[in-house]
C-alpha positions in Angstrom: 0.6 -11.2 27.2 2.0 -7.7 26.9 -0.7 -5.0 26.7 0.1 -1.5 25.4 -2.1 1.1 27.1 0.4 3.2 29.0 0.2 6.3 26.8 -3.1 7.9 27.6 -2.1 11.5 26.7 0.5 13.4 24.8 2.4 14.1 28.0 2.9 10.3 28.4 4.3 10.1 24.9 6.6 13.0 25.7 8.0 11.4 28.8 8.4 8.1 27.0 9.8 9.1 23.6 10.9 12.6 23.2 14.4 12.2 24.6 15.3 9.5 22.1 14.3 11.6 19.0 15.8 14.4 17.1 14.1 17.7 17.8 12.8 18.1 14.2 11.3 14.6 14.2 9.7 15.1 17.6 8.1 18.4 16.4 6.7 16.6 13.3 5.4 13.8 15.5 3.5 16.2 17.7 2.2 18.0 14.6 0.9 14.7 13.2 -0.8 13.9 16.5 -2.5 17.3 16.7 -3.6 17.0 13.1 -5.0 13.5 13.6 -6.7 14.5 16.9 -8.4 17.4 15.0 -9.4 15.1 12.1 -10.9 12.4 14.3 -12.7 15.1 16.4 -15.3 13.4 18.6 -15.0 9.9 17.3 -15.0 7.2 19.9 -13.7 3.6 20.2 -16.0 0.7 20.9 -14.8 0.8 24.6 -15.9 4.4 24.9 -12.4 5.9 24.8 -11.6 8.9 22.5 -10.3 7.7 19.1 -7.0 9.4 19.5 -6.1 7.0 22.4 -5.9 4.2 19.8 -3.4 6.3 17.8 -1.2 6.6 20.9 -1.4 2.9 21.4 -0.3 2.2 17.9 2.7 4.5 18.3 3.5 2.8 21.7 3.4 -0.6 20.1 5.6 0.6 17.3 8.3 2.3 19.3 8.3 0.6 22.7 7.2 -2.8 21.6 8.8 -3.3 18.2 11.6 -0.8 18.8 10.9 1.0 15.5 11.6 4.7 15.6 11.8 5.6 11.9 10.2 8.9 11.1 7.8 7.8 8.4 6.6 4.8 10.3 6.0 6.8 13.5 4.1 9.6 11.7 2.0 7.0 9.8 1.2 5.3 13.1 -0.6 8.4 14.2 -2.1 9.2 10.8 -3.1 5.7 9.6 -6.9 6.1 10.0 -7.3 9.7 8.9 -8.1 9.1 5.3 -10.3 6.0 5.9 -12.3 7.3 8.9 -12.5 11.1 8.5 -12.7 11.8 4.8 -9.5 13.9 4.6 -7.7 13.2 1.3 -4.4 11.4 1.0 -3.1 14.5 -0.9 -3.5 16.4 2.4 -1.3 13.9 4.2 1.3 14.2 1.5 1.2 17.9 1.5 1.7 18.1 5.3 4.0 15.2 6.0 5.5 14.1 2.7 5.2 11.3 0.1 6.8 8.5 2.2 4.3 8.9 5.0 1.4 9.3 2.6 2.4 6.1 0.8 2.2 4.1 4.1 -1.1 5.7 5.0 -2.5 4.9 1.6 -1.5 1.3 1.9 -3.3 0.9 5.2 -6.5 2.6 3.9 -9.4 0.4 2.8 -10.5 1.6 -0.7 -13.4 1.0 -3.1 -16.0 0.4 -0.4 -18.7 2.1 -2.5 -17.8 -0.1 -5.5 -17.2 -3.5 -3.8 -19.2 -3.2 -0.7 -17.7 -3.2 2.8 -17.0 -6.9 3.2 -15.4 -7.5 -0.2 -13.4 -4.3 0.0 -12.0 -5.3 3.4 -11.2 -8.8 2.2 -9.4 -7.4 -0.9 -7.5 -5.0 1.3 -6.3 -7.8 3.7 -5.2 -10.0 0.8 -3.3 -7.1 -0.9 -1.3 -6.6 2.3 0.7 -9.6 1.3 2.4 -7.4 -1.3 2.9 -4.5 1.1 6.4 -3.1 1.9 7.9 -4.0 5.3 7.2 -0.6 6.9 3.5 -0.8 5.9 3.2 -4.2 7.5 4.8 -2.9 10.6 2.3 -0.1 11.0 -0.6 -2.4 10.2 0.5 -5.0 12.6 0.9 -2.4 15.4 -2.6 -1.2 14.5 -4.0 -4.8 14.8 -2.2 -5.3 18.1 -3.9 -2.2 19.5 -7.3 -3.4 18.2 -7.0 -7.0 19.5 -5.0 -6.8 22.7 -8.3 -6.4 24.6 -10.8 -8.4 22.5 -13.0 -8.9 25.6 -14.0 -5.2 25.2 -15.9 -5.9 22.0 -19.6 -5.9 22.8 -20.5 -9.5 21.9 -18.8 -12.8 21.7 -19.5 -13.3 18.0 -17.7 -10.1 17.2 -14.8 -11.3 19.3 -14.7 -14.6 17.4 -14.9 -13.0 14.0 -12.1 -10.5 14.8 -9.9 -13.3 16.2 -10.4 -15.5 13.2 -9.8 -12.6 10.7 -6.6 -11.8 12.6 -5.4 -15.4 12.5 -6.2 -15.8 8.8 -4.9 -12.5 7.4 -2.6 -10.7 9.9 -0.7 -13.4 11.8 0.9 -14.7 8.6 2.2 -11.2 7.9 4.1 -11.3 11.2 6.3 -14.2 10.2 10.0 -13.3 10.1 9.5 -10.2 12.3 10.5 -11.4 15.8 8.5 -9.0 18.0 5.3 -9.3 16.0 5.6 -13.1 15.6 6.2 -13.6 19.3 3.4 -11.2 20.4 0.8 -12.8 18.2 1.8 -16.3 19.3 1.2 -15.4 22.9 -2.0 -13.6 21.9 -3.4 -16.7 20.2 -2.8 -18.7 23.3 -4.4 -16.0 25.5 -7.6 -16.0 23.3 -7.6 -19.7 22.3 -11.2 -19.9 23.6 -12.3 -17.8 20.6 -10.8 -20.3 18.1 -14.0 -21.2 16.3 -12.5 -20.5 12.9 -13.4 -22.4 9.8 -10.5 -24.1 8.0 
């Protein structure tokens, strides 16, 4: 199973990506990373890594894995958790990076948690992804690959099982018809088959 964790700093991104992008797009990409890095501040991942390393992983999956180097998708890959996890408004994303990027970020942001509760809001969000535009699905699938490629790092087995089953139920069907994502999740399911305790 291909694991994406080669970009651990912005210098890694620079050496792996800059030469293939127009100068203006590269500058925007670095601006988006610096902005996201500032927004997420001292947030950490469950494995103890700085949160911004997840953002670099998502960008790596998108560009090196799926081969997608469209401006809006790349910027959204770095910005996808800003609204949901830091409280910065979507209007700020639109003001800084434009409406197309803001639309993708808005799609991948879980909403109405205060109204529906965390569990129901997450389920509604996952179900609504069935209606999402292709570029939104691509960013979300890259996000899920980053989050699930090392399930063993989650602190307990039940959380691993729950995340595996949620991915199989909601995200894997969204990968159908997109060769890279479909193939990756097929191998991933085999790799983590021991966690398949999902209810039908």
